N, C-alpha and C positions, 0 to 999 in steps of 0.2 A: 330102823328111822331116827337119826341123831338129833328129838327135838328137846328143848330145857320147857318142860312145863313149871317146876317149882319155883315160884316168886323169890325174885332176889332183891330180899331188902338191901342188899348194899346199891342199889341202883344210881346212876350218876342222874342230873335231870336230864342233860344229852340223852342220857339211855333211855328215859321214861318218854321224852318226845319220840325219839324214833319209832322204840317200839309202839306207843301210841300209831304213830302215821301209818307203821308198815305192818299192823296189825286190825287198827280199828277205818271205819268210815267216818271220816269229817261232811258233815249234814250240808245240804245245798250249796257246795263246791265244786272246782273240778280237781282230784285228789293229790295232785303233784305242785298244787298253791298253797295250801293246807301247810301251817308250819307253827302248830299250837301250842300258847304260853303252857308251862309248867308254870299251876298254880297250887301251893304249899298249906295257904290259911288265910281268910278273911275275918274282917272284927266291921262292925256297925256300915258304915256305908263303902268300907274297903275292900281289896283283896289283895293279895301280897305273892309276889314270884318268888321263886327259886334263890333268887339273887337278895333275897331281902324286901326289891324296893313295892311298895306300896302305891295303888292304883281308886284314886277315887273311882264310886261304880256308879257313869252318869245315867246308865239305862238298866239299872237295878237288873242285872244280867239278862236275861231275856223279858223286859218289863215283868219283873215277876217276885224281888225279894224286896217287898212292899216297907217287911219290918227291919230291914236290914240283916246284917250279917249275923251270926251267933245269938239270937234272942234267947237268953237264958229260960224264961217260960215255956216257950216253944219246944228248947232241947228237953227240958225234964221232962214233960208232956210225954214226948217220944220213948225215953229212955223207961219211965212209968209203963208204958201201956206193955213194952215188950215185957216187961218183967208178970204184968197179968193176963193179959190174952195177946197175945201174938199176932196170931192170924185163929180164925175161923169162918165154915163157908157162909155165901151172905143169905141162906137159909135162914141161920137162927139170929134171933135178938141179941144185942151186945145192951151194955149199959151206955157204951160211948157214942153207940148208933144213936139211942135215944134224946141223951144228952144233947149230941150235938142239931140233931133235927128239934128237935125244939127252940137251942139259940138259933137258929137262920129265918124262926120265924120271926124272930125280935129284928133281924137284920135285911132281909130280901127285900124289894117291895112286895108294898100289899095286895096278898091275894094268891100269894104262888107256898102254895100248901104242902106240895107233897113230890118226894124226892128219888132221884136216881145217882148214887154216889158210882162214880168213874174213875181212870187212875190219869186223867188227859184231860184238856179241852177238847182234843180230836175226836176220845171216845165219848163224851158228853155230846158234842154232838152227833155223833153217829144215834145215840139214842134217841137225841130230839129229830132228827128227821126219820126212825123207826115210830117214835109216838106222835107224830105230826100224819104221819100217812096214816096209820092204824085208825087214828080215830076221825078223821074227814071221809076214810076210804078213797083218796085222789093221790097222787102221785108226785105231780110236781113241783118243786123249790125253787124261787125264784131268789135268789143273791143277785150281788152287784161283782161288776167287776173294782179293780183296787180292793179286794179283801182277803182275807186267810181265814180258811175255818177248822184246817188239820190235814194233815197228811195220808189217812189210809184211804182205804176207795171211795166212799161219800162223800166223806170232807174232804176229799182234795179236788173230787167232781165238783163243789161248791164253792172252793176259791176263785176269783177270780183272776188274783195275781198269775205271773207266771211260772209259777212252780207248778202248776196246774202242767203245763205245755208238757212233759217229757212223759206224762201216764195217758196221755191222748191218741187213739180216737176211741179206746175204750173207756174212758170216763164219760162219754156223750149219752153213757146209756143209762146212767145214774141218774135222771129225771131232773137235772139242774137248769133252767136258763136263767140270762143274766140281764139284769137292768144297769142303767148309767147308775153310777155312784156320786154321791154328793159332795162337791168339789168347788166352793163359790170362788178359791182362786183361779180355776181353770176348767173349767164349766167345759165336760164331755158331751152340750149338748147346745153349747152355742150361747146358753143366756145367762145374763145378769142381775144378781141380787139385788133388792127386792122386787124389779120389777118382771122377775122371770114367774110369781107367782106358785112359786114350788115344781117348777117344770117336771122336776127329776122324779118327785113324786108321784106328779099326776102321771107320766112314761108308765109307773108300775100298774097303775088301775087300767091304764089301758093294755098293757100284756094278761095280765088277770083277764079282763072283757076280752081279750083275742085268744086264751089256752082255753084246753076243756078239762082241766083237772089240776087246777094249781092247790095244794095242799097248805105251802107257806111262804109266807114271807120272811128272809133272813139277814136280818143285818148285824153290823155292829152299829150298834149306836152313837161312837166313836172310833172312828177305823183307826185300827190298831199299828200294826209293821207298815201299812202301806200309804202312812203319811201321816199320821195323827186329825184326822178330816173331822169337824167339827161341826154340824148339822148349824143349818140356821133353825131360829127357835118355834120355827112353825114346820119342820120338816114331818118329829116323830108323832107329833099329834093329829096331823096330817094322812099319816104311815097308819096309824091306829083306826081311822077311822075309813079308812080306804080297805083296808081289812077287815073290819065289822060287817061295811057296807056287803062285801062278797061272801061272807061266810070263812075268808081266810086266817088261819092262826099267824101270830106274829112271834119269831123266833129273835131274842135278842141276845147276841153271844157278846157275854161280857168278861173273857177270858181277859183281855189286858185292861177295858175300862173299869172294871171293877173291884171293889174292897179298897175303896178310897182315895183313888188314881184318880181321878177327875177332879175331886172336892166334893164327889156325893161318896156313901156308899155304894151304887150302883151309878150310871153314869141316866140312867131312863129316867133317875130321878128328876136330875134337871127341867126335864120338860113333864114330870106327872103322868107319864105314860106305863102303863100295867102292859106286858107284855103274856103273851097268854103262856109261854115256855121261856124261861131263861137258862142262859148255860153259862159255865163261869169256870173259873184253875186257878191257875197260876198264885196269885196273892189269898188264897183259899188259907194256905198254910203259911205262905209269904217262900214257897216252894220249895221247902225242907223235908216235906213229904209228896208225892204225886197224888194230889188228888183231884181230880174232877165233878160236875156238880151237874144234874140238870131237874132242873125243877119246874114245875105244873101246875097249874088254877086247879078248883077244885071241882071245876065243871070236866076238866079231858082225864081227871084223877076217875071219876064217877064212871065214866067209859069204860072201864077195865075192872070196875067191881064184876061186871059178867061178861065181860070180853077177856081172852086170853092177853095176857103181858108178855109177849114173844122176844123177850130181853135178857142178857146178863152176860156174866161173863166172872171167871173165878175170884178174881180180885174185888169185885162190887162191895163198897160199904166193907174194906180191910180196916180191920180194927189200929192198924200201924199209919192211918194214911187219916185218922177222923181224931184220933187224940190232939196230936197239932194243930187241926182247923180252932178247936174248939180254943185251945191258947193262943191261937193268931186272933181270932175274933175278939176274947177277951183283954187281948194287950193293944188291941187298935181302938178297941173299948177306953180302958187305963189312959192310952196316951193322947185320945181323942184327935184321931189322923186325918177324917175325913177332915175337919175344921183346919188343921194345918196346912193337908194339902191345897185348900182354896187360899190361905194366907202365904204360907211359902211360892205356890202357884203363882200368886198375881206380882211376888219381887222378883221370879224367875223370867217370869215373862216380858215385866219392863226391862232386865236385864238381855235377854236375847233380844227384842226389838228394837237396842241400842247396838245391835252389829250390824242389823240391817243397815243402818242408816252410814254405814264404815264400809262395807264387802257390796261391791256390783254384783258378786256372784248371787246374792241371799235375793231370793224371788219372793219368799214370805216365810213368816215367824205367826206360828198359828200352834192354838192348843187349847187347855183348862185344865184346871188345878196341878198336878203335877206331872202334865201329859202334853208333852211339846214336839215339834220338828221345825225344823229350819229346810224347807225345799232351796236346794241350789239350781240355778240354772245358769246358762252361756248367754241367754239375752233376756233383760227384764221385759224389753216391748215385746217378744213373741214367747217368752215363756219357756225357751225350748231347754228343756234339762240337760245339766253335765251328762249325765250316761240316760242308755235306755232300758227298759228291760230284755230287750234280745243282748245286748250286750253284757248282760247277769248272767242270761240265762248259756249266753256261747263260751263264757268263761275269760271274758276279756278283763284287764286290768280298769277298775275304774277310779275313778278321779275322788269317790267320797270313801273309797279304802286308804288310799292314799292320807285322807284328811286322819282316815281314823287309826293311821297311824302314827303320823304328828303328834296324835291327843296323845296316845300311848306313850309316847317319850316325855311328855309332858307330865306323867303321872293320871290320864285320865281314859276313863275309858269308856267308849257307849257304841250303840247299834249304826253302825250306817248299813245304808237300803237302796240302792239304785243312784237315787240321785235326792235323797237327804238325811237329814242326820234325827236321832229318834232320841230324845231328851227327858228320862222317866225315873229318876232319880230314887233309890227307898226314902220312903213319906219322911222318915228320921233327919234329911240332910237337916243342915244350919245355913243360914245366908253367909257365914264365911266360906265354905264348901261352895256354895253357888260362885259366890263370887272369884275363887281361886279356877273352877270351872269353867266362865265366863271366860275370863282371860287366859286360858287356855285355846280356849274356840276360837277367841278374837288373833294370837298369831298363824292356831291353824287354816285358818280360814284365805289367810295368804293361800295358798296353792289351789282354790276356785279360784277367787279372785287371777289367777293366772289365763286362768281358761275360759275368760271371759271374751267374748267375740267384740 
């Protein structure tokens, strides 16, 4: 076989892209449509392609680079830990593990006191499901439509968005059932807030009462990829009471909404709600290293004092993933990024809402902190989206992708998803950078306006 296996340091940018397309899978897309940009550098709120062009990173990559690129404190922590102890099995105690665990007690919602360290939000959710089922002795997880909880077997089965579809019907054996999402712009059960009396939460209680063995209710307190859906203030406290009334655990998936993204350290803090289990990842290291966290209350942890904790993996509590988390948390504290997210989020929100008055394709602008979405529609009265979930899964061209491409031409990168745009920049973004991004959005939204019926 004549196969070149030695890396070639003289590859051109075109060759890098072609090799990537040929030898790698592009996630969540039809492969022939994948034409990845060759990125060679990054700094602050920008990343840089092989031609030297800079792009304002308006979605912090995948809503994860909260500190921006090349934070030197986090980079030093990785290097120093690699020199000290690059790996040890999770059955051992380490300095870095103890230090991070103690630090988490200061920043997590009160009452979350025992931790399982994973390598992604997906893995952390898998741990949460197993813990909930072991602790309660029950099986079913109630999740919601318009949600994303991961890509492995149980986590994708708990995902409400269409990325779940390709692995069905096998996923239906994973014990997940779906409730309506919180979406006051387009209520899935046809109500109008506030006269609805939070019917979407009440429906979850109806589900619990009509199912035999519900272990937990799983929610993103602020829905992430599927539209930055912010619940009304009564929703999370109501859900907490419903779970307590029926002895069901409440799992908060804060993979995206945590670490200052919404203007609080964690989104549940907006409503003073304590989950039984909190899952997070992404911003915990600003995505410099892959780390996920599953945190539980003392009541849950006490159960495993006398019962087998039947979970684990090779990279649990990997030292190289823990050290940057310590540095990232200290940087968030030093820069007071939760407060900054609140203040700049208000500035960004007003700018984005002005776009809604100019562009008929904008159905709603919604968000919290530095976490926003622009919902795009063909018709404001019917709220018909520009594209559908089925069109996405069939690999058809989407208008949001055309808008995203137009933004790239203008030096702005963000995540488009089905029929909305996600704006979740690094928490260090400035007002001047926001102004630049909103101006680019103003121009690119003309593409959506042309599709309005």
